[in-house]
PDB file of N, H, CA, C and O in Angstrom:
ATOM      1  N   MET A   1      94.600 112.597  73.598  1.00  0.00           N
ATOM      2  CA  MET A   1      95.753 112.244  74.401  1.00  0.00           C
ATOM      3  C   MET A   1      95.456 110.952  75.145  1.00  0.00           C
ATOM      4  O   MET A   1      94.464 110.869  75.868  1.00  0.00           O
ATOM      5  N   ASN A   2      96.287 109.966  74.978  1.00  0.00           N
ATOM      6  H   ASN A   2      97.093 110.034  74.390  1.00  0.00           H
ATOM      7  CA  ASN A   2      96.132 108.710  75.698  1.00  0.00           C
ATOM      8  C   ASN A   2      96.894 108.780  77.010  1.00  0.00           C
ATOM      9  O   ASN A   2      97.993 109.327  77.088  1.00  0.00           O
ATOM     10  N   TYR A   3      96.286 108.217  78.027  1.00  0.00           N
ATOM     11  H   TYR A   3      95.392 107.772  77.963  1.00  0.00           H
ATOM     12  CA  TYR A   3      96.924 108.190  79.338  1.00  0.00           C
ATOM     13  C   TYR A   3      96.783 106.793  79.912  1.00  0.00           C
ATOM     14  O   TYR A   3      95.673 106.271  80.012  1.00  0.00           O
ATOM     15  N   THR A   4      97.883 106.190  80.286  1.00  0.00           N
ATOM     16  H   THR A   4      98.785 106.613  80.205  1.00  0.00           H
ATOM     17  CA  THR A   4      97.851 104.891  80.933  1.00  0.00           C
ATOM     18  C   THR A   4      98.115 105.102  82.410  1.00  0.00           C
ATOM     19  O   THR A   4      99.220 105.492  82.788  1.00  0.00           O
ATOM     20  N   PRO A   5      97.110 104.849  83.263  1.00  0.00           N
ATOM     21  CA  PRO A   5      97.308 105.058  84.699  1.00  0.00           C
ATOM     22  C   PRO A   5      98.385 104.134  85.253  1.00  0.00           C
ATOM     23  O   PRO A   5      98.537 103.000  84.799  1.00  0.00           O
ATOM     24  N   ARG A   6      99.119 104.621  86.223  1.00  0.00           N
ATOM     25  H   ARG A   6      98.995 105.542  86.591  1.00  0.00           H
ATOM     26  CA  ARG A   6     100.106 103.806  86.914  1.00  0.00           C
ATOM     27  C   ARG A   6     100.230 104.327  88.338  1.00  0.00           C
ATOM     28  O   ARG A   6      99.885 105.471  88.635  1.00  0.00           O
ATOM     29  N   HIS A   7     100.718 103.481  89.188  1.00  0.00           N
ATOM     30  H   HIS A   7     100.998 102.551  88.947  1.00  0.00           H
ATOM     31  CA  HIS A   7     100.920 103.883  90.577  1.00  0.00           C
ATOM     32  C   HIS A   7     102.275 104.555  90.718  1.00  0.00           C
ATOM     33  O   HIS A   7     103.278 104.069  90.197  1.00  0.00           O
ATOM     34  N   MET A   8     102.296 105.676  91.426  1.00  0.00           N
ATOM     35  H   MET A   8     101.481 106.072  91.849  1.00  0.00           H
ATOM     36  CA  MET A   8     103.566 106.334  91.733  1.00  0.00           C
ATOM     37  C   MET A   8     104.184 105.637  92.936  1.00  0.00           C
ATOM     38  O   MET A   8     103.471 105.107  93.788  1.00  0.00           O
ATOM     39  N   THR A   9     105.491 105.639  93.001  1.00  0.00           N
ATOM     40  H   THR A   9     106.070 106.069  92.308  1.00  0.00           H
ATOM     41  CA  THR A   9     106.168 105.099  94.178  1.00  0.00           C
ATOM     42  C   THR A   9     106.163 106.159  95.279  1.00  0.00           C
ATOM     43  O   THR A   9     105.932 107.342  95.030  1.00  0.00           O
ATOM     44  N   GLY A  10     106.421 105.705  96.490  1.00  0.00           N
ATOM     45  H   GLY A  10     106.609 104.744  96.693  1.00  0.00           H
ATOM     46  CA  GLY A  10     106.491 106.638  97.606  1.00  0.00           C
ATOM     47  C   GLY A  10     107.569 107.687  97.401  1.00  0.00           C
ATOM     48  O   GLY A  10     107.375 108.861  97.716  1.00  0.00           O
ATOM     49  N   ALA A  11     108.708 107.257  96.870  1.00  0.00           N
ATOM     50  H   ALA A  11     108.866 106.303  96.614  1.00  0.00           H
ATOM     51  CA  ALA A  11     109.813 108.190  96.616  1.00  0.00           C
ATOM     52  C   ALA A  11     109.411 109.239  95.580  1.00  0.00           C
ATOM     53  O   ALA A  11     109.781 110.406  95.706  1.00  0.00           O
ATOM     54  N   GLU A  12     108.670 108.838  94.572  1.00  0.00           N
ATOM     55  H   GLU A  12     108.369 107.890  94.469  1.00  0.00           H
ATOM     56  CA  GLU A  12     108.211 109.791  93.548  1.00  0.00           C
ATOM     57  C   GLU A  12     107.233 110.808  94.136  1.00  0.00           C
ATOM     58  O   GLU A  12     107.294 111.995  93.815  1.00  0.00           O
ATOM     59  N   ILE A  13     106.339 110.338  94.992  1.00  0.00           N
ATOM     60  H   ILE A  13     106.290 109.374  95.252  1.00  0.00           H
ATOM     61  CA  ILE A  13     105.358 111.244  95.610  1.00  0.00           C
ATOM     62  C   ILE A  13     106.074 112.248  96.503  1.00  0.00           C
ATOM     63  O   ILE A  13     105.808 113.448  96.439  1.00  0.00           O
ATOM     64  N   ARG A  14     106.976 111.755  97.329  1.00  0.00           N
ATOM     65  H   ARG A  14     107.191 110.780  97.382  1.00  0.00           H
ATOM     66  CA  ARG A  14     107.718 112.644  98.231  1.00  0.00           C
ATOM     67  C   ARG A  14     108.545 113.653  97.434  1.00  0.00           C
ATOM     68  O   ARG A  14     108.559 114.839  97.763  1.00  0.00           O
ATOM     69  N   ALA A  15     109.224 113.194  96.402  1.00  0.00           N
ATOM     70  H   ALA A  15     109.212 112.230  96.135  1.00  0.00           H
ATOM     71  CA  ALA A  15     110.034 114.091  95.578  1.00  0.00           C
ATOM     72  C   ALA A  15     109.167 115.172  94.945  1.00  0.00           C
ATOM     73  O   ALA A  15     109.546 116.343  94.933  1.00  0.00           O
ATOM     74  N   TRP A  16     108.003 114.786  94.419  1.00  0.00           N
ATOM     75  H   TRP A  16     107.695 113.835  94.430  1.00  0.00           H
ATOM     76  CA  TRP A  16     107.091 115.761  93.814  1.00  0.00           C
ATOM     77  C   TRP A  16     106.651 116.778  94.855  1.00  0.00           C
ATOM     78  O   TRP A  16     106.654 117.982  94.599  1.00  0.00           O
ATOM     79  N   ARG A  17     106.267 116.282  96.044  1.00  0.00           N
ATOM     80  H   ARG A  17     106.265 115.304  96.252  1.00  0.00           H
ATOM     81  CA  ARG A  17     105.770 117.165  97.106  1.00  0.00           C
ATOM     82  C   ARG A  17     106.833 118.172  97.512  1.00  0.00           C
ATOM     83  O   ARG A  17     106.546 119.364  97.624  1.00  0.00           O
ATOM     84  N   LEU A  18     108.050 117.710  97.732  1.00  0.00           N
ATOM     85  H   LEU A  18     108.284 116.742  97.640  1.00  0.00           H
ATOM     86  CA  LEU A  18     109.119 118.616  98.153  1.00  0.00           C
ATOM     87  C   LEU A  18     109.498 119.587  97.041  1.00  0.00           C
ATOM     88  O   LEU A  18     109.732 120.768  97.298  1.00  0.00           O
ATOM     89  N   GLU A  19     109.560 119.099  95.822  1.00  0.00           N
ATOM     90  H   GLU A  19     109.370 118.140  95.614  1.00  0.00           H
ATOM     91  CA  GLU A  19     109.903 119.955  94.683  1.00  0.00           C
ATOM     92  C   GLU A  19     108.884 121.067  94.488  1.00  0.00           C
ATOM     93  O   GLU A  19     109.228 122.166  94.053  1.00  0.00           O
ATOM     94  N   ASN A  20     107.632 120.779  94.810  1.00  0.00           N
ATOM     95  H   ASN A  20     107.352 119.886  95.163  1.00  0.00           H
ATOM     96  CA  ASN A  20     106.572 121.761  94.616  1.00  0.00           C
ATOM     97  C   ASN A  20     106.204 122.517  95.885  1.00  0.00           C
ATOM     98  O   ASN A  20     105.255 123.301  95.889  1.00  0.00           O
ATOM     99  N   GLY A  21     106.953 122.284  96.963  1.00  0.00           N
ATOM    100  H   GLY A  21     107.723 121.647  96.959  1.00  0.00           H
ATOM    101  CA  GLY A  21     106.818 123.081  98.175  1.00  0.00           C
ATOM    102  C   GLY A  21     105.610 122.785  99.037  1.00  0.00           C
ATOM    103  O   GLY A  21     105.138 123.667  99.756  1.00  0.00           O
ATOM    104  N   TYR A  22     105.103 121.581  98.985  1.00  0.00           N
ATOM    105  H   TYR A  22     105.486 120.865  98.402  1.00  0.00           H
ATOM    106  CA  TYR A  22     103.939 121.223  99.806  1.00  0.00           C
ATOM    107  C   TYR A  22     104.365 120.455 101.047  1.00  0.00           C
ATOM    108  O   TYR A  22     105.299 119.655 101.003  1.00  0.00           O
ATOM    109  N   THR A  23     103.676 120.703 102.150  1.00  0.00           N
ATOM    110  H   THR A  23     102.917 121.354 102.185  1.00  0.00           H
ATOM    111  CA  THR A  23     103.796 119.857 103.323  1.00  0.00           C
ATOM    112  C   THR A  23     102.813 118.713 103.142  1.00  0.00           C
ATOM    113  O   THR A  23     101.916 118.796 102.303  1.00  0.00           O
ATOM    114  N   GLN A  24     102.968 117.648 103.917  1.00  0.00           N
ATOM    115  H   GLN A  24     103.697 117.581 104.599  1.00  0.00           H
ATOM    116  CA  GLN A  24     102.015 116.545 103.817  1.00  0.00           C
ATOM    117  C   GLN A  24     100.579 116.991 104.126  1.00  0.00           C
ATOM    118  O   GLN A  24      99.665 116.626 103.387  1.00  0.00           O
ATOM    119  N   PRO A  25     100.353 117.770 105.196  1.00  0.00           N
ATOM    120  CA  PRO A  25      98.979 118.190 105.488  1.00  0.00           C
ATOM    121  C   PRO A  25      98.358 119.068 104.386  1.00  0.00           C
ATOM    122  O   PRO A  25      97.175 118.934 104.074  1.00  0.00           O
ATOM    123  N   VAL A  26      99.152 119.950 103.811  1.00  0.00           N
ATOM    124  H   VAL A  26     100.114 120.058 104.064  1.00  0.00           H
ATOM    125  CA  VAL A  26      98.615 120.833 102.768  1.00  0.00           C
ATOM    126  C   VAL A  26      98.325 120.044 101.494  1.00  0.00           C
ATOM    127  O   VAL A  26      97.292 120.258 100.860  1.00  0.00           O
ATOM    128  N   LEU A  27      99.219 119.140 101.113  1.00  0.00           N
ATOM    129  H   LEU A  27     100.058 118.966 101.628  1.00  0.00           H
ATOM    130  CA  LEU A  27      98.958 118.307  99.944  1.00  0.00           C
ATOM    131  C   LEU A  27      97.716 117.451 100.173  1.00  0.00           C
ATOM    132  O   LEU A  27      96.886 117.302  99.277  1.00  0.00           O
ATOM    133  N   ALA A  28      97.593 116.897 101.361  1.00  0.00           N
ATOM    134  H   ALA A  28      98.268 117.018 102.089  1.00  0.00           H
ATOM    135  CA  ALA A  28      96.415 116.088 101.692  1.00  0.00           C
ATOM    136  C   ALA A  28      95.134 116.912 101.558  1.00  0.00           C
ATOM    137  O   ALA A  28      94.136 116.434 101.017  1.00  0.00           O
ATOM    138  N   GLU A  29      95.168 118.137 102.047  1.00  0.00           N
ATOM    139  H   GLU A  29      95.978 118.524 102.487  1.00  0.00           H
ATOM    140  CA  GLU A  29      93.996 119.016 101.938  1.00  0.00           C
ATOM    141  C   GLU A  29      93.636 119.258 100.479  1.00  0.00           C
ATOM    142  O   GLU A  29      92.465 119.202 100.102  1.00  0.00           O
ATOM    143  N   ARG A  30      94.643 119.525  99.666  1.00  0.00           N
ATOM    144  H   ARG A  30      95.594 119.570  99.972  1.00  0.00           H
ATOM    145  CA  ARG A  30      94.391 119.797  98.249  1.00  0.00           C
ATOM    146  C   ARG A  30      93.838 118.574  97.525  1.00  0.00           C
ATOM    147  O   ARG A  30      93.084 118.707  96.561  1.00  0.00           O
ATOM    148  N   LEU A  31      94.214 117.376  97.993  1.00  0.00           N
ATOM    149  H   LEU A  31      94.826 117.268  98.776  1.00  0.00           H
ATOM    150  CA  LEU A  31      93.750 116.134  97.360  1.00  0.00           C
ATOM    151  C   LEU A  31      92.504 115.564  98.048  1.00  0.00           C
ATOM    152  O   LEU A  31      92.004 114.505  97.667  1.00  0.00           O
ATOM    153  N   HIS A  32      92.011 116.276  99.062  1.00  0.00           N
ATOM    154  H   HIS A  32      92.416 117.136  99.371  1.00  0.00           H
ATOM    155  CA  HIS A  32      90.822 115.848  99.812  1.00  0.00           C
ATOM    156  C   HIS A  32      91.025 114.476 100.451  1.00  0.00           C
ATOM    157  O   HIS A  32      90.185 113.584 100.334  1.00  0.00           O
ATOM    158  N   THR A  33      92.164 114.335 101.130  1.00  0.00           N
ATOM    159  H   THR A  33      92.847 115.060 101.225  1.00  0.00           H
ATOM    160  CA  THR A  33      92.469 113.111 101.851  1.00  0.00           C
ATOM    161  C   THR A  33      93.138 113.505 103.169  1.00  0.00           C
ATOM    162  O   THR A  33      93.309 114.691 103.447  1.00  0.00           O
ATOM    163  N   ALA A  34      93.508 112.534 103.963  1.00  0.00           N
ATOM    164  H   ALA A  34      93.369 111.570 103.737  1.00  0.00           H
ATOM    165  CA  ALA A  34      94.134 112.803 105.263  1.00  0.00           C
ATOM    166  C   ALA A  34      95.656 112.858 105.123  1.00  0.00           C
ATOM    167  O   ALA A  34      96.240 112.218 104.248  1.00  0.00           O
ATOM    168  N   ALA A  35      96.279 113.635 106.004  1.00  0.00           N
ATOM    169  H   ALA A  35      95.805 114.155 106.714  1.00  0.00           H
ATOM    170  CA  ALA A  35      97.737 113.770 105.980  1.00  0.00           C
ATOM    171  C   ALA A  35      98.414 112.420 106.212  1.00  0.00           C
ATOM    172  O   ALA A  35      99.453 112.139 105.615  1.00  0.00           O
ATOM    173  N   ASN A  36      97.833 111.583 107.076  1.00  0.00           N
ATOM    174  H   ASN A  36      96.989 111.811 107.562  1.00  0.00           H
ATOM    175  CA  ASN A  36      98.463 110.279 107.311  1.00  0.00           C
ATOM    176  C   ASN A  36      98.361 109.380 106.078  1.00  0.00           C
ATOM    177  O   ASN A  36      99.159 108.455 105.927  1.00  0.00           O
ATOM    178  N   THR A  37      97.399 109.635 105.199  1.00  0.00           N
ATOM    179  H   THR A  37      96.750 110.387 105.321  1.00  0.00           H
ATOM    180  CA  THR A  37      97.314 108.891 103.940  1.00  0.00           C
ATOM    181  C   THR A  37      98.492 109.250 103.049  1.00  0.00           C
ATOM    182  O   THR A  37      99.119 108.371 102.458  1.00  0.00           O
ATOM    183  N   VAL A  38      98.793 110.538 102.953  1.00  0.00           N
ATOM    184  H   VAL A  38      98.284 111.251 103.434  1.00  0.00           H
ATOM    185  CA  VAL A  38      99.948 110.976 102.159  1.00  0.00           C
ATOM    186  C   VAL A  38     101.229 110.364 102.736  1.00  0.00           C
ATOM    187  O   VAL A  38     102.093 109.910 101.986  1.00  0.00           O
ATOM    188  N   ALA A  39     101.349 110.355 104.055  1.00  0.00           N
ATOM    189  H   ALA A  39     100.647 110.724 104.664  1.00  0.00           H
ATOM    190  CA  ALA A  39     102.527 109.764 104.698  1.00  0.00           C
ATOM    191  C   ALA A  39     102.636 108.280 104.355  1.00  0.00           C
ATOM    192  O   ALA A  39     103.731 107.788 104.079  1.00  0.00           O
ATOM    193  N   ARG A  40     101.529 107.574 104.370  1.00  0.00           N
ATOM    194  H   ARG A  40     100.640 107.973 104.595  1.00  0.00           H
ATOM    195  CA  ARG A  40     101.548 106.138 104.035  1.00  0.00           C
ATOM    196  C   ARG A  40     101.927 105.914 102.574  1.00  0.00           C
ATOM    197  O   ARG A  40     102.642 104.963 102.257  1.00  0.00           O
ATOM    198  N   TRP A  41     101.453 106.780 101.688  1.00  0.00           N
ATOM    199  H   TRP A  41     100.872 107.552 101.946  1.00  0.00           H
ATOM    200  CA  TRP A  41     101.856 106.664 100.282  1.00  0.00           C
ATOM    201  C   TRP A  41     103.363 106.805 100.168  1.00  0.00           C
ATOM    202  O   TRP A  41     104.025 106.015  99.495  1.00  0.00           O
ATOM    203  N   GLU A  42     103.905 107.833 100.840  1.00  0.00           N
ATOM    204  H   GLU A  42     103.368 108.475 101.386  1.00  0.00           H
ATOM    205  CA  GLU A  42     105.339 108.110 100.743  1.00  0.00           C
ATOM    206  C   GLU A  42     106.192 106.998 101.345  1.00  0.00           C
ATOM    207  O   GLU A  42     107.328 106.788 100.921  1.00  0.00           O
ATOM    208  N   GLN A  43     105.658 106.295 102.318  1.00  0.00           N
ATOM    209  H   GLN A  43     104.735 106.466 102.663  1.00  0.00           H
ATOM    210  CA  GLN A  43     106.392 105.202 102.960  1.00  0.00           C
ATOM    211  C   GLN A  43     106.107 103.857 102.278  1.00  0.00           C
ATOM    212  O   GLN A  43     106.559 102.814 102.753  1.00  0.00           O
ATOM    213  N   ASP A  44     105.366 103.879 101.178  1.00  0.00           N
ATOM    214  H   ASP A  44     104.999 104.725 100.792  1.00  0.00           H
ATOM    215  CA  ASP A  44     104.971 102.658 100.456  1.00  0.00           C
ATOM    216  C   ASP A  44     104.213 101.682 101.353  1.00  0.00           C
ATOM    217  O   ASP A  44     104.306 100.466 101.182  1.00  0.00           O
ATOM    218  N   ARG A  45     103.470 102.223 102.302  1.00  0.00           N
ATOM    219  H   ARG A  45     103.395 103.210 102.441  1.00  0.00           H
ATOM    220  CA  ARG A  45     102.640 101.394 103.174  1.00  0.00           C
ATOM    221  C   ARG A  45     101.203 101.331 102.678  1.00  0.00           C
ATOM    222  O   ARG A  45     100.397 100.559 103.199  1.00  0.00           O
ATOM    223  N   MET A  46     100.880 102.141 101.673  1.00  0.00           N
ATOM    224  H   MET A  46     101.534 102.768 101.250  1.00  0.00           H
ATOM    225  CA  MET A  46      99.534 102.195 101.110  1.00  0.00           C
ATOM    226  C   MET A  46      99.672 102.532  99.634  1.00  0.00           C
ATOM    227  O   MET A  46     100.476 103.386  99.261  1.00  0.00           O
ATOM    228  N   VAL A  47      98.897 101.868  98.798  1.00  0.00           N
ATOM    229  H   VAL A  47      98.244 101.173  99.101  1.00  0.00           H
ATOM    230  CA  VAL A  47      98.972 102.105  97.356  1.00  0.00           C
ATOM    231  C   VAL A  47      98.166 103.359  97.018  1.00  0.00           C
ATOM    232  O   VAL A  47      96.980 103.432  97.341  1.00  0.00           O
ATOM    233  N   PRO A  48      98.793 104.346  96.373  1.00  0.00           N
ATOM    234  CA  PRO A  48      98.061 105.558  95.988  1.00  0.00           C
ATOM    235  C   PRO A  48      97.134 105.264  94.809  1.00  0.00           C
ATOM    236  O   PRO A  48      97.313 104.264  94.113  1.00  0.00           O
ATOM    237  N   PRO A  49      96.147 106.130  94.584  1.00  0.00           N
ATOM    238  CA  PRO A  49      95.254 105.922  93.442  1.00  0.00           C
ATOM    239  C   PRO A  49      96.020 106.016  92.118  1.00  0.00           C
ATOM    240  O   PRO A  49      97.000 106.752  92.004  1.00  0.00           O
ATOM    241  N   GLU A  50      95.555 105.260  91.127  1.00  0.00           N
ATOM    242  H   GLU A  50      94.759 104.662  91.220  1.00  0.00           H
ATOM    243  CA  GLU A  50      96.219 105.272  89.824  1.00  0.00           C
ATOM    244  C   GLU A  50      96.222 106.658  89.192  1.00  0.00           C
ATOM    245  O   GLU A  50      97.142 106.999  88.448  1.00  0.00           O
ATOM    246  N   GLY A  51      95.214 107.446  89.477  1.00  0.00           N
ATOM    247  H   GLY A  51      94.466 107.169  90.080  1.00  0.00           H
ATOM    248  CA  GLY A  51      95.106 108.767  88.889  1.00  0.00           C
ATOM    249  C   GLY A  51      95.913 109.844  89.592  1.00  0.00           C
ATOM    250  O   GLY A  51      95.821 111.017  89.230  1.00  0.00           O
ATOM    251  N   LEU A  52      96.701 109.468  90.588  1.00  0.00           N
ATOM    252  H   LEU A  52      96.776 108.515  90.882  1.00  0.00           H
ATOM    253  CA  LEU A  52      97.467 110.471  91.342  1.00  0.00           C
ATOM    254  C   LEU A  52      98.380 111.317  90.458  1.00  0.00           C
ATOM    255  O   LEU A  52      98.449 112.528  90.671  1.00  0.00           O
ATOM    256  N   PRO A  53      99.087 110.749  89.475  1.00  0.00           N
ATOM    257  CA  PRO A  53      99.919 111.618  88.624  1.00  0.00           C
ATOM    258  C   PRO A  53      99.114 112.732  87.948  1.00  0.00           C
ATOM    259  O   PRO A  53      99.591 113.860  87.830  1.00  0.00           O
ATOM    260  N   LEU A  54      97.906 112.416  87.510  1.00  0.00           N
ATOM    261  H   LEU A  54      97.519 111.499  87.606  1.00  0.00           H
ATOM    262  CA  LEU A  54      97.067 113.453  86.891  1.00  0.00           C
ATOM    263  C   LEU A  54      96.615 114.483  87.908  1.00  0.00           C
ATOM    264  O   LEU A  54      96.566 115.675  87.604  1.00  0.00           O
ATOM    265  N   MET A  55      96.282 114.035  89.121  1.00  0.00           N
ATOM    266  H   MET A  55      96.321 113.066  89.368  1.00  0.00           H
ATOM    267  CA  MET A  55      95.861 114.966  90.165  1.00  0.00           C
ATOM    268  C   MET A  55      97.003 115.924  90.508  1.00  0.00           C
ATOM    269  O   MET A  55      96.783 117.124  90.676  1.00  0.00           O
ATOM    270  N   LEU A  56      98.213 115.393  90.611  1.00  0.00           N
ATOM    271  H   LEU A  56      98.391 114.419  90.475  1.00  0.00           H
ATOM    272  CA  LEU A  56      99.361 116.248  90.937  1.00  0.00           C
ATOM    273  C   LEU A  56      99.671 117.210  89.796  1.00  0.00           C
ATOM    274  O   LEU A  56     100.038 118.362  90.025  1.00  0.00           O
ATOM    275  N   LYS A  57      99.521 116.735  88.588  1.00  0.00           N
ATOM    276  H   LYS A  57      99.223 115.799  88.402  1.00  0.00           H
ATOM    277  CA  LYS A  57      99.736 117.621  87.436  1.00  0.00           C
ATOM    278  C   LYS A  57      98.726 118.775  87.468  1.00  0.00           C
ATOM    279  O   LYS A  57      99.076 119.917  87.172  1.00  0.00           O
ATOM    280  N   ALA A  58      97.494 118.475  87.822  1.00  0.00           N
ATOM    281  H   ALA A  58      97.210 117.547  88.063  1.00  0.00           H
ATOM    282  CA  ALA A  58      96.456 119.513  87.900  1.00  0.00           C
ATOM    283  C   ALA A  58      96.777 120.542  88.976  1.00  0.00           C
ATOM    284  O   ALA A  58      96.453 121.719  88.820  1.00  0.00           O
ATOM    285  N   LEU A  59      97.405 120.118  90.058  1.00  0.00           N
ATOM    286  H   LEU A  59      97.669 119.162  90.185  1.00  0.00           H
ATOM    287  CA  LEU A  59      97.751 121.063  91.127  1.00  0.00           C
ATOM    288  C   LEU A  59      98.730 122.128  90.648  1.00  0.00           C
ATOM    289  O   LEU A  59      98.748 123.238  91.181  1.00  0.00           O
ATOM    290  N   ARG A  60      99.531 121.804  89.661  1.00  0.00           N
ATOM    291  H   ARG A  60      99.517 120.903  89.229  1.00  0.00           H
ATOM    292  CA  ARG A  60     100.484 122.797  89.132  1.00  0.00           C
ATOM    293  C   ARG A  60      99.782 123.942  88.418  1.00  0.00           C
ATOM    294  O   ARG A  60     100.362 125.012  88.240  1.00  0.00           O
ATOM    295  N   PHE A  61      98.540 123.725  88.008  1.00  0.00           N
ATOM    296  H   PHE A  61      98.068 122.855  88.152  1.00  0.00           H
ATOM    297  CA  PHE A  61      97.829 124.731  87.236  1.00  0.00           C
ATOM    298  C   PHE A  61      96.711 125.408  88.024  1.00  0.00           C
ATOM    299  O   PHE A  61      95.863 126.089  87.448  1.00  0.00           O
ATOM    300  N   THR A  62      96.712 125.218  89.333  1.00  0.00           N
ATOM    301  H   THR A  62      97.400 124.664  89.801  1.00  0.00           H
ATOM    302  CA  THR A  62      95.697 125.880  90.142  1.00  0.00           C
ATOM    303  C   THR A  62      96.111 127.315  90.415  1.00  0.00           C
ATOM    304  O   THR A  62      97.284 127.671  90.297  1.00  0.00           O
ATOM    305  N   HIS A  63      95.169 128.104  90.769  1.00  0.00           N
ATOM    306  H   HIS A  63      94.216 127.815  90.865  1.00  0.00           H
ATOM    307  CA  HIS A  63      95.403 129.529  91.021  1.00  0.00           C
ATOM    308  C   HIS A  63      96.502 129.749  92.048  1.00  0.00           C
ATOM    309  O   HIS A  63      97.341 130.633  91.874  1.00  0.00           O
ATOM    310  N   GLY A  64      96.511 128.972  93.098  1.00  0.00           N
ATOM    311  H   GLY A  64      95.830 128.254  93.240  1.00  0.00           H
ATOM    312  CA  GLY A  64      97.496 129.146  94.161  1.00  0.00           C
ATOM    313  C   GLY A  64      98.925 128.952  93.705  1.00  0.00           C
ATOM    314  O   GLY A  64      99.842 129.535  94.282  1.00  0.00           O
ATOM    315  N   ASN A  65      99.131 128.145  92.681  1.00  0.00           N
ATOM    316  H   ASN A  65      98.386 127.671  92.212  1.00  0.00           H
ATOM    317  CA  ASN A  65     100.492 127.917  92.203  1.00  0.00           C
ATOM    318  C   ASN A  65     100.923 128.932  91.154  1.00  0.00           C
ATOM    319  O   ASN A  65     102.120 129.117  90.932  1.00  0.00           O
ATOM    320  N   LEU A  66      99.984 129.583  90.516  1.00  0.00           N
ATOM    321  H   LEU A  66      99.012 129.433  90.696  1.00  0.00           H
ATOM    322  CA  LEU A  66     100.325 130.509  89.445  1.00  0.00           C
ATOM    323  C   LEU A  66     100.460 131.953  89.918  1.00  0.00           C
ATOM    324  O   LEU A  66     101.029 132.783  89.209  1.00  0.00           O
ATOM    325  N   CYS A  67      99.956 132.257  91.079  1.00  0.00           N
ATOM    326  H   CYS A  67      99.494 131.583  91.655  1.00  0.00           H
ATOM    327  CA  CYS A  67      99.894 133.640  91.521  1.00  0.00           C
ATOM    328  C   CYS A  67     100.772 133.849  92.763  1.00  0.00           C
ATOM    329  O   CYS A  67     100.280 133.724  93.884  1.00  0.00           O
ATOM    330  N   PRO A  68     102.052 134.162  92.583  1.00  0.00           N
ATOM    331  CA  PRO A  68     102.962 134.253  93.720  1.00  0.00           C
ATOM    332  C   PRO A  68     102.712 135.440  94.642  1.00  0.00           C
ATOM    333  O   PRO A  68     103.288 135.499  95.728  1.00  0.00           O
ATOM    334  N   CYS A  69     101.881 136.370  94.242  1.00  0.00           N
ATOM    335  H   CYS A  69     101.414 136.322  93.359  1.00  0.00           H
ATOM    336  CA  CYS A  69     101.677 137.552  95.075  1.00  0.00           C
ATOM    337  C   CYS A  69     100.434 137.457  95.953  1.00  0.00           C
ATOM    338  O   CYS A  69     100.238 138.314  96.815  1.00  0.00           O
ATOM    339  N   CYS A  70      99.595 136.454  95.767  1.00  0.00           N
ATOM    340  H   CYS A  70      99.754 135.758  95.067  1.00  0.00           H
ATOM    341  CA  CYS A  70      98.324 136.435  96.505  1.00  0.00           C
ATOM    342  C   CYS A  70      98.381 135.531  97.732  1.00  0.00           C
ATOM    343  O   CYS A  70      99.316 134.746  97.892  1.00  0.00           O
ATOM    344  N   GLN A  71      97.385 135.647  98.586  1.00  0.00           N
ATOM    345  H   GLN A  71      96.625 136.284  98.456  1.00  0.00           H
ATOM    346  CA  GLN A  71      97.312 134.889  99.824  1.00  0.00           C
ATOM    347  C   GLN A  71      97.236 133.390  99.589  1.00  0.00           C
ATOM    348  O   GLN A  71      97.827 132.615 100.341  1.00  0.00           O
ATOM    349  N   CYS A  72      96.517 132.973  98.555  1.00  0.00           N
ATOM    350  H   CYS A  72      96.037 133.603  97.944  1.00  0.00           H
ATOM    351  CA  CYS A  72      96.369 131.532  98.341  1.00  0.00           C
ATOM    352  C   CYS A  72      97.729 130.900  98.071  1.00  0.00           C
ATOM    353  O   CYS A  72      97.959 129.747  98.436  1.00  0.00           O
ATOM    354  N   HIS A  73      98.626 131.639  97.439  1.00  0.00           N
ATOM    355  H   HIS A  73      98.440 132.576  97.142  1.00  0.00           H
ATOM    356  CA  HIS A  73      99.964 131.105  97.173  1.00  0.00           C
ATOM    357  C   HIS A  73     100.700 130.874  98.491  1.00  0.00           C
ATOM    358  O   HIS A  73     101.320 129.829  98.686  1.00  0.00           O
ATOM    359  N   ARG A  74     100.632 131.833  99.373  1.00  0.00           N
ATOM    360  H   ARG A  74     100.129 132.682  99.214  1.00  0.00           H
ATOM    361  CA  ARG A  74     101.326 131.700 100.646  1.00  0.00           C
ATOM    362  C   ARG A  74     100.740 130.577 101.488  1.00  0.00           C
ATOM    363  O   ARG A  74     101.462 129.897 102.217  1.00  0.00           O
ATOM    364  N   ARG A  75      99.442 130.387 101.386  1.00  0.00           N
ATOM    365  H   ARG A  75      98.856 130.940 100.794  1.00  0.00           H
ATOM    366  CA  ARG A  75      98.783 129.350 102.183  1.00  0.00           C
ATOM    367  C   ARG A  75      99.172 127.962 101.704  1.00  0.00           C
ATOM    368  O   ARG A  75      99.456 127.086 102.521  1.00  0.00           O
ATOM    369  N   TYR A  76      99.191 127.744 100.396  1.00  0.00           N
ATOM    370  H   TYR A  76      98.960 128.456  99.732  1.00  0.00           H
ATOM    371  CA  TYR A  76      99.407 126.411  99.855  1.00  0.00           C
ATOM    372  C   TYR A  76     100.854 126.090  99.530  1.00  0.00           C
ATOM    373  O   TYR A  76     101.175 124.922  99.309  1.00  0.00           O
ATOM    374  N   ARG A  77     101.717 127.049  99.491  1.00  0.00           N
ATOM    375  H   ARG A  77     101.456 127.998  99.669  1.00  0.00           H
ATOM    376  CA  ARG A  77     103.107 126.795  99.103  1.00  0.00           C
ATOM    377  C   ARG A  77     104.047 127.011 100.288  1.00  0.00           C
ATOM    378  O   ARG A  77     105.070 127.682 100.150  1.00  0.00           O
ATOM    379  N   LYS A  78     103.713 126.457 101.432  1.00  0.00           N
ATOM    380  H   LYS A  78     102.882 125.913 101.544  1.00  0.00           H
ATOM    381  CA  LYS A  78     104.564 126.580 102.610  1.00  0.00           C
ATOM    382  C   LYS A  78     105.832 125.784 102.399  1.00  0.00           C
ATOM    383  O   LYS A  78     105.881 124.858 101.589  1.00  0.00           O
ATOM    384  N   GLU A  79     106.845 126.155 103.135  1.00  0.00           N
ATOM    385  H   GLU A  79     106.805 126.907 103.793  1.00  0.00           H
ATOM    386  CA  GLU A  79     108.112 125.411 103.017  1.00  0.00           C
ATOM    387  C   GLU A  79     107.924 124.005 103.535  1.00  0.00           C
ATOM    388  O   GLU A  79     107.205 123.776 104.508  1.00  0.00           O
ATOM    389  N   ALA A  80     108.573 123.070 102.879  1.00  0.00           N
ATOM    390  H   ALA A  80     109.157 123.256 102.089  1.00  0.00           H
ATOM    391  CA  ALA A  80     108.460 121.653 103.273  1.00  0.00           C
ATOM    392  C   ALA A  80     109.293 121.380 104.503  1.00  0.00           C
ATOM    393  O   ALA A  80     109.328 120.248 104.987  1.00  0.00           O
TER     394      ALA A  80
END
């Protein structure tokens, strides 16, 4: 599978986050970054890493997203 890295726009990051039910602090925790970094990405004040689309895709397949009955789901899928 070929993958060409590209930068996501702030609007794309915010749309993904809201669609997947993450708050900025929780998404930041999952990506091992600071919440204000996620905010800067969304406001187009900071360029996100090229690999961010792959990182976000991987978050869809983590245990917390697949298991709606367990605690990890409730912790990571808070309302936006």
